[in-house]
C-alpha positions as CSV (number, residue, x, y, z in Angstrom):
1,M,-51.5,-89.1,25.5
2,K,-54.8,-89.3,23.6
3,S,-55.9,-86.7,21.1
4,I,-59.2,-85.0,21.7
5,L,-60.7,-87.0,18.9
6,Q,-60.0,-90.3,20.8
7,L,-61.7,-89.2,24.1
8,T,-65.0,-90.7,25.1
9,S,-67.9,-88.5,25.9
10,N,-67.4,-89.2,29.7
11,E,-63.8,-88.1,29.4
12,L,-64.7,-85.0,27.5
13,R,-67.3,-84.1,30.2
14,Q,-64.7,-84.7,32.9
15,A,-62.1,-82.5,31.0
16,V,-64.7,-79.7,30.7
17,S,-65.5,-80.0,34.4
18,I,-61.8,-79.8,35.4
19,K,-61.3,-76.7,33.1
20,E,-64.3,-75.0,34.6
21,R,-63.0,-75.6,38.1
22,I,-59.6,-74.3,37.2
23,E,-61.2,-71.1,35.8
24,H,-63.3,-70.7,38.9
25,L,-60.2,-71.1,41.1
26,Q,-58.3,-68.5,39.0
27,V,-61.1,-66.0,39.6
28,Q,-61.0,-66.8,43.4
29,L,-57.2,-66.3,43.4
30,G,-57.6,-63.0,41.6
31,E,-60.1,-61.8,44.1
32,L,-57.8,-62.8,47.0
33,I,-54.8,-61.1,45.5
34,G,-56.8,-58.0,44.5
35,G,-56.0,-58.1,40.8
36,G,-59.4,-59.4,39.6
37,E,-59.4,-62.4,37.4
38,V,-56.0,-64.1,36.7
39,P,-55.8,-64.7,33.0
40,S,-55.2,-68.3,31.9
41,P,-52.3,-69.1,29.6
42,D,-54.8,-70.1,27.0
43,S,-56.5,-66.7,27.0
44,A,-53.2,-64.7,26.7
45,K,-53.3,-62.7,23.5
46,V,-50.6,-63.6,21.1
47,P,-49.6,-60.7,18.9
48,G,-50.3,-61.1,15.2
49,R,-47.5,-61.9,12.9
50,R,-46.0,-59.1,10.9
51,H,-46.4,-59.3,7.1
52,M,-43.9,-58.1,4.6
53,S,-44.7,-56.7,1.2
54,A,-43.6,-58.5,-2.0
55,A,-41.4,-55.5,-2.8
56,G,-39.7,-55.7,0.6
57,R,-39.0,-59.4,0.2
58,A,-37.7,-58.7,-3.3
59,R,-35.3,-56.1,-1.9
60,I,-34.0,-58.4,0.8
61,A,-33.6,-61.3,-1.7
62,A,-31.7,-59.0,-4.1
63,A,-29.4,-57.8,-1.3
64,A,-28.7,-61.4,-0.3
65,R,-27.9,-62.4,-3.9
66,A,-25.5,-59.4,-4.1
67,R,-23.8,-60.5,-0.8
68,W,-23.4,-64.0,-2.0
69,A,-22.0,-62.8,-5.4
70,R,-19.4,-60.7,-3.6
71,A,-18.5,-63.6,-1.3
72,R,-17.9,-65.8,-4.4
73,G,-16.0,-63.1,-6.1
74,E,-18.5,-62.8,-8.9
75,A,-19.7,-59.5,-10.4
76,T,-22.7,-58.2,-8.5
77,P,-26.0,-58.8,-10.2
78,V,-27.5,-55.8,-11.9
79,G,-30.1,-54.1,-9.8
80,K,-31.6,-50.8,-10.8
81,K,-30.4,-49.5,-14.1
82,R,-28.8,-46.1,-14.0
83,R,-30.7,-43.4,-15.7
84,K,-29.0,-41.9,-18.8
85,W,-29.1,-38.2,-19.5
86,S,-30.6,-37.2,-22.8
87,A,-28.5,-35.3,-25.3
88,A,-30.6,-32.2,-24.7
89,A,-30.0,-32.4,-20.9
90,K,-26.2,-32.9,-21.5
91,A,-26.1,-29.9,-23.8
92,K,-28.0,-27.8,-21.2
93,M,-25.6,-28.8,-18.4
94,A,-22.6,-28.0,-20.6
95,V,-24.0,-24.5,-21.3
96,L,-24.6,-23.9,-17.6
97,A,-21.1,-25.2,-16.7
98,K,-19.4,-22.9,-19.3
99,A,-21.3,-19.9,-18.0
100,R,-20.3,-20.7,-14.5
101,W,-16.6,-21.0,-15.5
102,A,-16.8,-17.8,-17.5
103,K,-18.1,-16.0,-14.4
104,V,-15.3,-17.5,-12.2
105,K,-12.6,-16.6,-14.8
106,A,-14.0,-13.0,-15.1
107,A,-13.6,-12.7,-11.3
108,G,-9.9,-13.6,-11.7
109,K,-10.1,-17.0,-9.9
110,S,-8.8,-20.3,-11.0
111,S,-11.2,-22.5,-9.0
112,L,-14.8,-22.5,-8.0
């Protein structure tokens, strides 16, 4: 089979003529069937490809690395670092917990 670059001008004209006849016959067929013009396979719209963000690809890659690490029995690679509470936040939570327990004990209960 020749590529389009190897066709002579006469062969190109003949190919265009054949294509025009096919399109004309498709229109006639559509009119007979009642559906209008029958679309050619060439003119069928191909949906665009979906695109993924770089962050999405990074999440998928990290999950794959973690799966492979588990399969090999290695420690899972570190992902997000856990947030640490400041000393002030810890102290505040301790005060709140002590107040909560004091209220529970004052009510005569032994559990929350």
